[in-house]
N, C-alpha and C positions, 0 to 999 in steps of 0.2 A: 626701894628698887630705883635704879637708875640705869639707862642704858645710852652706850655709845658706840660708836663704829670703831672696830679694832683691826689687826692686818689681818684680814681673810674671815674674820667673826665680829658676829656681832656680840659685845662684852655686855653681861647685865650683872650689876653690882647689887648683890644683894645682903642685906644688913639686919641683923636680929635674930629673933627665934623662928625658926619654921615649923609651925604647928597647927592643931585645927584650925586656929582663929586666923592665921595668913596664910597658911596653904591654899584656898580658894585665889587670892589676891595672887599671888605668886603664878598661879595655874592660869589665871586669867589675863594676866599679864604677860607672859610667854605666848600664849596663844596670840594672841593678838600680833605678835611679832609674826609668829609662822602666817598667819592669816594676809600679813602685808607684805610677805614675799620672802622674809628672812631664812636662810637654809642653814648656814652656821651659827648655832648660838651656844656660845662659854658664860656661865655663870661664876665671877669672883664669888668665892665664898668665904673670904677672908674674915669678914664680918659677922660671921653665922657661927655661934655656938652651940646651938642646938637644932635638931632635926625629929621629926617623929614621925610615925605611920603617914598622918594623912598628907606630909610634906613628900615622904618617899612616891605616896600614889601620883602626887602632883608632878613629880620629875618625869616617873615612869609614862604618866598619858604625854607629856610633852614629848619626851624622847621617841615615843610609838608615832606621835604626830609630825613629828619634824622626817623621823625614817620613811613613812607613808609619801613624803614629796623629795624625797633623796636628799634629804638635810641631815645635819647630826647635832646631837647636843653633847657638850664637856661641862664640867667642874673644874675649877680651880681652885687654887690656893685653900684648900678643903681642912678644916682646923682637925687635930686628930680624935676627937669625941665624936666629930660627922663622921669624920673617914672610919672610925670603928663602926659605926651604924650601917654604913655604905658595904665595910665589908661583909659584916656578918648578917646581911641582908641579901648578898650577892650582888647588887644594885651596882658594886665598881667593876662585875662581870661584862654588863651590859652600856655601861654610860661611859665614858672615857670619863677617868680623872688624869688630872695633871697637876704638879708642883706650885706651876705660876700661870697665868694668862700668857706671858710670854711663850711659855715652853707648849700652850696651847695654838698660841698663831706658828711659832715654827712648824707642829704638827701638820698644820692646814697648808701650809706653803710647801713642806716636802710630799704632801699627797698631793695636793693640787700643781705645784710647780715644778714637779720631780723631772731630769730629762734623763735620769740613767748615767752612771759612769763617770 
């Protein structure tokens, strides 16, 4: 897991399998960001090929944690197998899923910086 500042988001690049062995590390790392004041967090999941129920639980927990402080969690560059899990579990209905990190950044800008017309 690596963290960098993005345009409107804190971008967290996640690689490998997200399962019961790695979900606690993911949850704790993301919670540290929330505790440090990050409010717009997008996970770049281009390098994630597998996600199990414990990782889903970690994502939902962080989604709720961010929502409680007025923040947002987004997922970007989600691989087809992972996207399928998100769709089957309806997690994609509560957590925004973007094709790319750039699409997430554009969404934040359109929400935060919209002037209308």
